[in-house]
C-alpha positions as CSV (number, residue, x, y, z in Angstrom):
1,X,14.1,-25.6,60.3
2,X,15.9,-28.5,58.7
3,X,14.8,-29.4,55.2
4,X,14.0,-33.1,54.5
5,X,15.3,-33.9,50.9
6,X,13.6,-37.3,51.0
7,X,10.5,-36.3,48.9
8,X,12.7,-34.7,46.3
9,X,15.0,-37.7,46.1
10,X,12.0,-40.1,45.9
11,X,10.6,-38.1,43.0
12,X,13.5,-39.2,40.7
13,X,14.4,-42.7,42.1
14,X,13.5,-45.2,39.5
15,X,12.9,-42.5,36.8
16,X,14.8,-42.6,33.5
17,X,17.1,-39.9,32.3
18,X,15.0,-38.7,29.4
19,X,17.2,-35.9,28.1
20,X,20.6,-34.3,29.0
21,X,21.7,-30.9,27.8
22,X,24.3,-28.2,28.3
23,X,23.3,-24.8,29.5
24,X,25.4,-21.6,29.6
25,X,29.1,-22.1,30.4
26,X,29.6,-25.5,32.0
27,X,26.0,-25.9,33.3
28,X,24.4,-29.2,32.7
29,X,20.8,-30.3,33.0
30,X,19.5,-33.8,33.4
31,X,15.8,-34.2,32.7
32,X,13.9,-37.1,34.3
33,X,10.5,-38.6,33.4
34,X,8.1,-37.4,30.7
35,X,9.3,-34.5,28.6
36,X,7.4,-31.4,27.8
37,X,8.3,-29.1,24.9
38,X,9.8,-25.8,25.9
39,X,9.7,-22.5,24.0
40,X,12.3,-19.8,24.7
41,X,11.4,-16.2,25.3
42,X,12.5,-15.3,21.8
43,X,10.0,-17.9,20.4
44,X,12.5,-20.5,19.3
45,X,12.2,-24.1,20.5
46,X,14.3,-24.9,23.6
47,X,15.3,-28.1,25.2
48,X,12.4,-30.2,26.5
49,X,11.8,-30.1,30.2
50,X,11.2,-33.3,32.3
51,X,8.9,-33.9,35.2
52,X,12.0,-33.4,37.4
53,X,15.3,-31.6,36.4
54,X,18.7,-31.6,38.0
55,X,20.8,-28.6,37.2
56,X,24.5,-28.4,38.1
57,X,25.7,-25.0,37.3
58,X,29.4,-25.8,37.4
59,X,32.0,-28.1,38.8
60,X,30.5,-31.5,38.1
61,X,31.9,-34.8,37.2
62,X,30.7,-38.2,35.9
63,X,32.2,-41.2,37.7
64,X,32.5,-44.9,37.0
65,X,32.7,-47.2,40.1
66,X,36.5,-46.8,40.2
67,X,37.4,-43.9,38.0
68,X,36.3,-40.5,36.7
69,X,34.8,-40.5,33.2
70,X,35.2,-36.7,33.0
71,X,33.6,-33.5,34.0
72,X,33.3,-29.7,33.8
73,X,37.1,-29.3,33.5
74,X,37.4,-31.9,30.7
75,X,37.8,-30.9,27.1
76,X,34.5,-29.5,25.9
77,X,34.8,-31.8,22.9
78,X,34.2,-34.8,25.2
79,X,31.2,-33.4,27.0
80,X,28.5,-34.5,24.4
81,X,29.7,-38.1,24.5
82,X,29.9,-38.1,28.3
83,X,26.5,-36.7,28.7
84,X,24.9,-39.0,26.2
85,X,26.1,-42.0,28.3
86,X,23.6,-40.9,30.9
87,X,20.5,-40.9,28.7
88,X,18.2,-43.8,29.2
89,X,19.6,-44.9,32.5
90,X,17.4,-45.0,35.6
91,X,18.1,-43.4,39.0
92,X,19.2,-46.0,41.6
93,X,19.9,-43.5,44.4
94,X,20.5,-39.9,45.3
95,X,22.8,-38.8,48.1
96,X,24.1,-35.6,49.7
97,X,27.7,-35.5,50.9
98,X,30.1,-32.9,52.4
99,X,29.3,-30.3,55.1
100,X,28.2,-27.9,52.3
101,X,25.6,-30.2,50.6
102,X,26.8,-31.6,47.3
103,X,24.6,-34.0,45.3
104,X,25.4,-37.4,43.8
105,X,23.0,-39.3,41.5
106,X,23.8,-43.0,40.9
107,X,22.4,-44.5,37.8
108,X,21.5,-48.0,36.7
109,X,24.4,-48.1,34.2
110,X,26.8,-47.7,37.2
111,X,27.6,-44.1,36.3
112,X,27.3,-41.4,39.0
113,X,26.8,-37.7,38.4
114,X,28.3,-35.6,41.1
115,X,28.3,-31.8,41.9
116,X,31.5,-30.5,43.4
117,X,31.9,-26.8,43.7
118,X,35.5,-25.6,43.4
119,X,35.0,-21.9,43.7
120,X,34.0,-19.6,46.5
121,X,30.3,-19.3,47.4
122,X,27.8,-22.1,47.6
123,X,27.3,-25.5,45.8
124,X,25.5,-24.6,42.6
125,X,23.0,-27.3,42.0
126,X,19.2,-27.5,42.0
127,X,16.6,-30.3,41.9
128,X,13.5,-28.9,40.3
129,X,10.3,-31.0,40.9
130,X,7.5,-30.0,38.6
131,X,5.6,-33.4,38.8
132,X,5.1,-33.8,41.7
133,X,5.1,-30.0,42.3
134,X,7.5,-29.9,45.2
135,X,9.4,-26.8,44.2
136,X,13.2,-26.4,43.9
137,X,15.7,-27.9,46.3
138,X,19.0,-26.1,46.4
139,X,21.7,-24.8,48.7
140,X,21.5,-21.4,50.4
141,X,23.9,-20.1,53.1
142,X,25.3,-23.6,53.4
143,X,22.0,-25.3,54.1
144,X,19.3,-27.0,52.0
145,X,16.6,-24.6,50.9
146,X,13.3,-25.1,49.1
147,X,11.7,-22.5,46.7
148,X,8.0,-23.0,46.3
149,X,6.6,-24.2,43.0
């Protein structure tokens, strides 16, 4: 059965990037909408979580209309500045591209965040919808898959 990504995409279109943070390795997280405090398993405060989150585990880049700002292969010293440029912008559109679905999020500041897996396996991104509670959209065996909330 084919998965319709439309409701997931609709859940972030028009929403503001409220928070951006780096996970393990080169993973990045974009948090959209209202933020909720998060506590780690060890009791320490973690990064706040948005109504909707986009996680790109690796192989990502940030684009301008005619050039690449940088990405997961750029110097890590540049990452913070690149990611901060996303904060506060609203989502204009969300698209899938390539036979193995990669995701592209176009923002109101004319920047675009793109997943682009460069290693064997599957594209490693997930769109996690908490409000509305749609679940998690990701790629499994080359196709879109939804994990229940």
